[in-house]
Every structure is written in C-alpha cells, then in structure tokens.
N, CA, C and O of each residue as an XYZ file, in Angstrom:
464
protein
N      -7.070    -41.566     -7.716
C      -8.254    -41.536     -8.533
C      -8.884    -40.165     -8.391
O      -9.126    -39.718     -7.270
N      -9.155    -39.490     -9.485
C      -9.736    -38.157     -9.472
C     -11.218    -38.245     -9.189
O     -11.927    -39.037     -9.810
N     -11.693    -37.434     -8.253
C     -13.123    -37.388     -7.948
C     -13.678    -36.056     -8.413
O     -13.030    -35.021     -8.257
N     -14.863    -36.077     -8.979
C     -15.539    -34.890     -9.461
C     -16.774    -34.640     -8.631
O     -17.255    -35.538     -7.939
N     -17.289    -33.437     -8.692
C     -18.480    -33.063     -7.931
C     -19.651    -33.972     -8.282
O     -19.860    -34.258     -9.461
N     -20.432    -34.443     -7.284
C     -21.571    -35.320     -7.569
C     -22.800    -34.572     -8.059
O     -23.816    -35.199     -8.360
N     -22.734    -33.229     -8.148
C     -23.906    -32.473     -8.563
C     -23.622    -31.812     -9.909
O     -22.696    -31.011    -10.033
N     -24.424    -32.155    -10.911
C     -24.317    -31.504    -12.206
C     -25.543    -31.810    -13.026
O     -26.243    -32.786    -12.757
N     -25.818    -30.982    -14.035
C     -26.995    -31.157    -14.879
C     -26.764    -32.169    -15.981
O     -25.640    -32.629    -16.182
N     -27.828    -32.520    -16.701
C     -27.759    -33.508    -17.773
C     -26.816    -33.062    -18.873
O     -26.086    -33.885    -19.426
N     -26.814    -31.771    -19.207
C     -25.917    -31.279    -20.253
C     -24.463    -31.448    -19.835
O     -23.619    -31.841    -20.641
N     -24.177    -31.153    -18.585
C     -22.815    -31.334    -18.091
C     -22.435    -32.805    -18.086
O     -21.285    -33.148    -18.363
N     -23.383    -33.677    -17.774
C     -23.113    -35.118    -17.763
C     -22.720    -35.583    -19.158
O     -21.774    -36.354    -19.317
N     -23.440    -35.119    -20.159
C     -23.123    -35.501    -21.531
C     -21.753    -34.981    -21.919
O     -20.977    -35.696    -22.553
N     -21.440    -33.734    -21.545
C     -20.125    -33.168    -21.840
C     -19.029    -33.905    -21.117
O     -17.956    -34.122    -21.680
N     -19.274    -34.300    -19.874
C     -18.294    -35.023    -19.090
C     -17.996    -36.375    -19.715
O     -16.851    -36.827    -19.698
N     -19.011    -37.023    -20.265
C     -18.787    -38.302    -20.930
C     -17.852    -38.135    -22.106
O     -16.970    -38.967    -22.320
N     -18.029    -37.072    -22.873
C     -17.143    -36.820    -24.002
C     -15.735    -36.532    -23.519
O     -14.767    -37.038    -24.086
N     -15.612    -35.719    -22.470
C     -14.311    -35.362    -21.925
C     -13.580    -36.574    -21.361
O     -12.369    -36.709    -21.534
N     -14.311    -37.452    -20.689
C     -13.694    -38.584    -20.000
C     -13.675    -39.856    -20.838
O     -13.380    -40.930    -20.314
N     -13.981    -39.758    -22.122
C     -14.110    -40.968    -22.927
C     -12.855    -41.833    -22.915
O     -12.955    -43.058    -22.988
N     -11.691    -41.230    -22.825
C     -10.466    -42.025    -22.817
C     -10.113    -42.538    -21.446
O      -9.324    -43.476    -21.329
N     -10.680    -41.945    -20.381
C     -10.305    -42.341    -19.027
C     -11.517    -42.655    -18.166
O     -11.445    -42.523    -16.945
N     -12.622    -43.065    -18.761
C     -13.861    -43.290    -18.015
C     -13.700    -44.316    -16.908
O     -14.403    -44.241    -15.900
N     -12.795    -45.271    -17.065
C     -12.653    -46.302    -16.042
C     -12.031    -45.746    -14.761
O     -12.233    -46.307    -13.684
N     -11.269    -44.637    -14.867
C     -10.603    -44.094    -13.698
C     -11.402    -42.967    -13.053
O     -11.317    -42.779    -11.840
N     -12.172    -42.215    -13.828
C     -12.894    -41.062    -13.295
C     -14.173    -41.493    -12.591
O     -14.838    -42.441    -13.006
N     -14.504    -40.776    -11.516
C     -15.755    -41.043    -10.806
C     -16.471    -39.737    -10.550
O     -15.859    -38.669    -10.532
N     -17.759    -39.830    -10.353
C     -18.575    -38.704     -9.942
C     -19.193    -39.148     -8.634
O     -20.068    -40.014     -8.621
N     -18.757    -38.575     -7.556
C     -19.157    -39.090     -6.250
C     -18.566    -40.482     -6.121
O     -17.345    -40.635     -6.088
N     -19.407    -41.492     -6.049
C     -18.919    -42.870     -5.986
C     -19.355    -43.679     -7.199
O     -19.197    -44.900     -7.223
N     -19.916    -42.991     -8.227
C     -20.404    -43.681     -9.415
C     -19.424    -43.479    -10.560
O     -19.102    -42.333    -10.871
N     -18.933    -44.537    -11.206
C     -18.044    -44.370    -12.344
C     -18.708    -43.555    -13.449
O     -19.895    -43.720    -13.729
N     -17.922    -42.668    -14.075
C     -18.432    -41.826    -15.148
C     -19.054    -42.681    -16.246
O     -20.023    -42.257    -16.874
N     -18.524    -43.863    -16.488
C     -19.031    -44.734    -17.548
C     -20.500    -45.079    -17.343
O     -21.189    -45.406    -18.309
N     -21.001    -45.016    -16.100
C     -22.401    -45.335    -15.833
C     -23.323    -44.156    -16.097
O     -24.539    -44.330    -16.185
N     -22.757    -42.948    -16.226
C     -23.573    -41.764    -16.451
C     -23.925    -41.679    -17.927
O     -23.085    -41.301    -18.744
N     -25.143    -42.022    -18.272
C     -25.595    -41.982    -19.652
C     -26.092    -40.582    -19.976
O     -26.488    -39.834    -19.082
N     -26.071    -40.230    -21.256
C     -26.591    -38.932    -21.667
C     -28.035    -38.810    -21.203
O     -28.822    -39.741    -21.373
N     -28.386    -37.680    -20.623
C     -29.743    -37.463    -20.131
C     -29.949    -37.895    -18.695
O     -30.994    -37.606    -18.112
N     -28.981    -38.578    -18.113
C     -29.080    -39.009    -16.719
C     -28.368    -37.991    -15.833
O     -27.447    -37.304    -16.277
N     -28.792    -37.905    -14.609
C     -28.153    -37.010    -13.657
C     -27.767    -37.826    -12.425
O     -28.568    -38.596    -11.896
N     -26.534    -37.641    -11.985
C     -26.075    -38.286    -10.758
C     -26.327    -37.308     -9.623
O     -25.915    -36.150     -9.693
N     -26.990    -37.761     -8.598
C     -27.355    -36.900     -7.483
C     -26.863    -37.464     -6.168
O     -26.783    -38.679     -5.989
N     -26.532    -36.559     -5.239
C     -26.240    -37.045     -3.894
C     -27.556    -37.439     -3.234
O     -28.599    -36.844     -3.510
N     -27.505    -38.421     -2.380
C     -28.698    -38.886     -1.678
C     -28.351    -39.066     -0.207
O     -27.246    -39.487      0.135
N     -29.295    -38.747      0.647
C     -29.140    -38.951      2.079
C     -30.273    -39.850      2.544
O     -31.432    -39.619      2.201
N     -29.948    -40.865      3.316
C     -30.965    -41.813      3.793
C     -31.825    -41.185      4.877
O     -31.307    -40.652      5.858
N     -33.162    -41.250      4.697
C     -34.113    -40.790      5.722
C     -34.127    -41.750      6.900
O     -34.224    -41.334      8.054
N     -34.031    -43.030      6.598
C     -34.013    -44.102      7.587
C     -32.991    -45.135      7.146
O     -32.613    -45.164      5.974
N     -32.544    -45.971      8.047
C     -31.659    -47.064      7.663
C     -32.436    -48.029      6.783
O     -33.561    -48.408      7.110
N     -31.842    -48.423      5.678
C     -32.532    -49.291      4.729
C     -31.512    -50.225      4.071
O     -30.368    -49.842      3.830
N     -31.941    -51.440      3.789
C     -31.057    -52.411      3.140
C     -30.931    -52.100      1.655
O     -31.905    -51.735      0.997
N     -29.728    -52.250      1.146
C     -29.462    -52.110     -0.282
C     -29.687    -53.492     -0.882
O     -29.049    -54.463     -0.474
N     -30.595    -53.578     -1.850
C     -30.998    -54.861     -2.421
C     -30.392    -55.098     -3.804
O     -30.125    -54.156     -4.551
N     -30.182    -56.366     -4.127
C     -29.630    -56.750     -5.426
C     -30.592    -56.404     -6.568
O     -30.159    -55.967     -7.634
N     -31.872    -56.595     -6.347
C     -32.900    -56.228     -7.319
C     -33.951    -55.391     -6.599
O     -33.929    -55.288     -5.373
N     -34.855    -54.804     -7.342
C     -35.871    -53.913     -6.778
C     -37.051    -54.694     -6.211
O     -38.184    -54.566     -6.676
N     -36.761    -55.506     -5.197
C     -37.781    -56.307     -4.529
C     -37.512    -56.282     -3.033
O     -36.358    -56.279     -2.603
N     -38.574    -56.263     -2.246
C     -38.467    -56.203     -0.793
C     -37.659    -57.372     -0.229
O     -36.885    -57.186      0.709
N     -37.826    -58.555     -0.778
C     -37.132    -59.732     -0.255
C     -35.917    -60.149     -1.076
O     -35.424    -61.267     -0.920
N     -35.427    -59.271     -1.947
C     -34.228    -59.588     -2.736
C     -33.022    -59.666     -1.801
O     -33.060    -59.168     -0.676
N     -31.968    -60.289     -2.278
C     -30.742    -60.423     -1.502
C     -30.248    -59.054     -1.043
O     -30.119    -58.129     -1.844
N     -29.975    -58.939      0.251
C     -29.431    -57.696      0.808
C     -27.925    -57.670      0.563
O     -27.214    -58.617      0.900
N     -27.450    -56.580     -0.025
C     -26.030    -56.429     -0.316
C     -25.309    -55.633      0.767
O     -24.090    -55.719      0.914
N     -26.079    -54.864      1.517
C     -25.496    -54.029      2.564
C     -26.567    -53.153      3.172
O     -27.754    -53.302      2.879
N     -26.133    -52.233      4.025
C     -27.057    -51.343      4.709
C     -26.689    -49.902      4.398
O     -25.518    -49.526      4.451
N     -27.687    -49.104      4.074
C     -27.521    -47.654      3.939
C     -28.060    -47.068      5.239
O     -29.275    -46.982      5.423
N     -27.160    -46.659      6.150
C     -27.606    -46.175      7.455
C     -28.294    -44.814      7.379
O     -28.024    -44.026      6.472
N     -29.168    -44.545      8.318
C     -29.863    -43.260      8.396
C     -28.828    -42.144      8.418
O     -27.872    -42.187      9.193
N     -29.025    -41.141      7.559
C     -28.118    -40.000      7.482
C     -26.913    -40.202      6.586
O     -26.182    -39.250      6.312
N     -26.688    -41.435      6.118
C     -25.528    -41.717      5.261
C     -25.709    -41.078      3.890
O     -26.831    -40.928      3.406
N     -24.596    -40.705      3.274
C     -24.599    -40.103      1.946
C     -24.288    -41.177      0.910
O     -23.366    -41.974      1.082
N     -25.063    -41.186     -0.155
C     -24.863    -42.121     -1.264
C     -25.015    -41.317     -2.556
O     -25.226    -40.105     -2.515
N     -24.908    -41.984     -3.686
C     -25.124    -41.360     -4.987
C     -26.168    -42.169     -5.716
O     -26.109    -43.398     -5.730
N     -27.144    -41.478     -6.335
C     -28.119    -42.197     -7.129
C     -28.202    -41.605     -8.525
O     -27.931    -40.423     -8.737
N     -28.582    -42.450     -9.470
C     -28.707    -42.057    -10.865
C     -30.186    -41.836    -11.138
O     -30.992    -42.745    -10.941
N     -30.559    -40.625    -11.593
C     -31.980    -40.329    -11.795
C     -32.609    -41.264    -12.813
O     -33.777    -41.627    -12.669
N     -31.863    -41.664    -13.843
C     -32.448    -42.585    -14.817
C     -32.394    -44.024    -14.300
O     -32.797    -44.955    -14.998
N     -31.893    -44.201    -13.074
C     -31.850    -45.516    -12.461
C     -33.075    -45.820    -11.624
O     -33.153    -46.881    -11.005
N     -34.056    -44.884    -11.594
C     -35.288    -45.136    -10.851
C     -36.091    -46.177    -11.604
O     -36.315    -46.058    -12.808
N     -36.519    -47.191    -10.887
C     -37.207    -48.328    -11.497
C     -38.551    -48.525    -10.809
O     -38.648    -48.466     -9.583
N     -39.580    -48.759    -11.605
C     -40.885    -49.105    -11.050
C     -40.927    -50.618    -10.919
O     -40.803    -51.338    -11.909
N     -41.099    -51.092     -9.706
C     -41.046    -52.534     -9.460
C     -41.994    -52.881     -8.319
O     -43.094    -52.336     -8.224
N     -41.557    -53.795     -7.453
C     -42.405    -54.284     -6.372
C     -42.809    -53.164     -5.402
O     -41.995    -52.308     -5.056
N     -44.067    -53.184     -4.972
C     -44.570    -52.206     -4.005
C     -43.942    -52.424     -2.641
O     -43.584    -53.541     -2.266
N     -43.818    -51.320     -1.909
C     -43.321    -51.364     -0.547
C     -44.038    -50.299      0.268
O     -44.660    -49.395     -0.290
N     -43.950    -50.407      1.581
C     -44.503    -49.402      2.497
C     -43.413    -49.089      3.518
O     -43.410    -49.613      4.631
N     -42.493    -48.225      3.111
C     -41.367    -47.825      3.953
C     -41.248    -46.314      3.982
O     -41.753    -45.624      3.097
N     -40.589    -45.814      4.986
C     -40.203    -44.401      5.067
C     -41.388    -43.459      4.902
O     -41.264    -42.403      4.283
N     -42.539    -43.841      5.457
C     -43.712    -42.986      5.434
C     -44.573    -43.091      4.189
O     -45.602    -42.420      4.107
N     -44.196    -43.897      3.228
C     -44.985    -44.072      1.996
C     -45.681    -45.421      2.055
O     -45.137    -46.389      2.586
N     -46.879    -45.478      1.507
C     -47.621    -46.740      1.438
C     -47.848    -47.108     -0.022
O     -48.220    -46.269     -0.842
N     -47.622    -48.354     -0.319
C     -47.824    -48.885     -1.673
C     -47.082    -48.104     -2.744
O     -47.620    -47.850     -3.821
N     -45.851    -47.726     -2.449
C     -45.000    -47.063     -3.440
C     -44.241    -48.153     -4.199
O     -43.981    -49.222     -3.646
N     -43.892    -47.898     -5.435
C     -43.164    -48.907     -6.204
C     -41.931    -48.329     -6.893
O     -41.411    -48.926     -7.836
N     -41.458    -47.166     -6.426
C     -40.279    -46.543     -7.023
C     -39.025    -46.960     -6.253
O     -38.929    -46.771     -5.041
N     -38.080    -47.524     -6.976
C     -36.811    -47.956     -6.405
C     -35.702    -47.155     -7.056
O     -35.774    -46.845     -8.245
N     -34.688    -46.822     -6.296
C     -33.569    -46.042     -6.809
C     -32.307    -46.892     -6.819
O     -32.009    -47.608     -5.863
N     -31.565    -46.794     -7.934
C     -30.276    -47.479     -8.037
C     -29.233    -46.569     -7.417
O     -29.044    -45.442     -7.874
N     -28.552    -47.044     -6.380
C     -27.579    -46.217     -5.667
C     -26.219    -46.890     -5.598
O     -26.063    -48.080     -5.872
N     -25.249    -46.081     -5.223
C     -23.913    -46.572     -4.892
C     -23.564    -46.010     -3.524
O     -23.662    -44.805     -3.293
N     -23.157    -46.889     -2.622
C     -22.768    -46.491     -1.273
C     -21.565    -47.318     -0.860
O     -21.653    -48.539     -0.731
N     -20.446    -46.650     -0.655
C     -19.202    -47.319     -0.248
C     -18.887    -48.543     -1.109
O     -18.497    -49.592     -0.596
N     -19.058    -48.395     -2.398
C     -18.747    -49.476     -3.334
C     -19.861    -50.484     -3.536
O     -19.758    -51.346     -4.409
N     -20.928    -50.395     -2.746
C     -22.072    -51.297     -2.895
C     -23.051    -50.651     -3.867
O     -23.447    -49.499     -3.691
N     -23.433    -51.399     -4.886
C     -24.370    -50.897     -5.891
C     -25.617    -51.746     -5.851
O     -25.550    -52.970     -5.961
N     -26.765    -51.090     -5.692
C     -28.015    -51.830     -5.648
C     -29.202    -50.901     -5.521
O     -29.092    -49.695     -5.742
N     -30.338    -51.475     -5.164
C     -31.597    -50.743     -5.117
C     -32.056    -50.500     -3.693
O     -31.893    -51.349     -2.816
N     -32.639    -49.316     -3.476
C     -33.290    -48.979     -2.216
C     -34.620    -48.331     -2.564
O     -34.764    -47.785     -3.657
N     -35.604    -48.377     -1.657
C     -36.847    -47.678     -1.927
C     -36.575    -46.183     -2.087
O     -35.922    -45.576     -1.238
N     -37.068    -45.594     -3.164
C     -36.818    -44.181     -3.437
C     -37.329    -43.296     -2.310
O     -36.734    -42.256     -2.028
N     -38.413    -43.687     -1.665
C     -38.979    -42.897     -0.571
C     -38.006    -42.769      0.605
O     -38.174    -41.887      1.446
N     -37.010    -43.624      0.672
C     -36.079    -43.625      1.804
C     -34.836    -42.776      1.591
O     -34.013    -42.652      2.498
N     -34.685    -42.195      0.417
C     -33.532    -41.342      0.148
C     -33.978    -39.993     -0.404
O     -35.021    -39.889     -1.049
N     -33.189    -38.978     -0.148
C     -33.492    -37.626     -0.676
C     -32.802    -37.493     -2.013
O     -32.902    -36.450     -2.658
C-alpha cells in the first residue's frame, strides 16, 4: 500500500483527490484513506499532549474505541473538528472542540485540546 506525506495544503488535497480518483481505496495519507480527504480539508499529523481515549462520538461518556497514548502520532482532518459536548481536559476548561482522528486503524473523536 502506497503511503503519502501526511502534510499538505488544501490545494494539494484537492489535486490529490483528482490524481487518486481511480485508486482512492488503496492510497492513504498518513493513516487516513485519500477518499476521506474532501476538497478544502487538510490532513494533519497530531501528537497527543496527554493520554486520551478515542471516542465513537464527540461525547465524554461515548463508547471508548481505544487509547491515544501521550506522545503518540495520529492523523486528524481539519474539517473533522466538531463542536459538541463540553469537556475540561488537557488544560482547557469548558471546551467543546472535538477532533476526528485516525490512530493505528482506530477512527474516532478526541478532545481537540489534547492533540497538536
């Protein structure tokens, strides 16, 4: 499976979608399938500030799908940031920004304050 650099701008993302249109199911950017990269979205590398559970939905008590350990590298989609339930984690109080990430095949939400 061909892997591409996880860092690129929105214009490159749009061009990559056109380039990979016939093989989107096989190509990945970091750990995120190219098919998930929508025009105008940017896939970014993320590093966990603290260990945090990856949740099925953007809620503090949602089903935990796995753990993103402190210092671990993941990939997040900038257009995947969701305003949802408030949390007080990673030095932020009453924040409601959640990030959609992919980590070792696990896809879900983590508090945005907990990832770079």
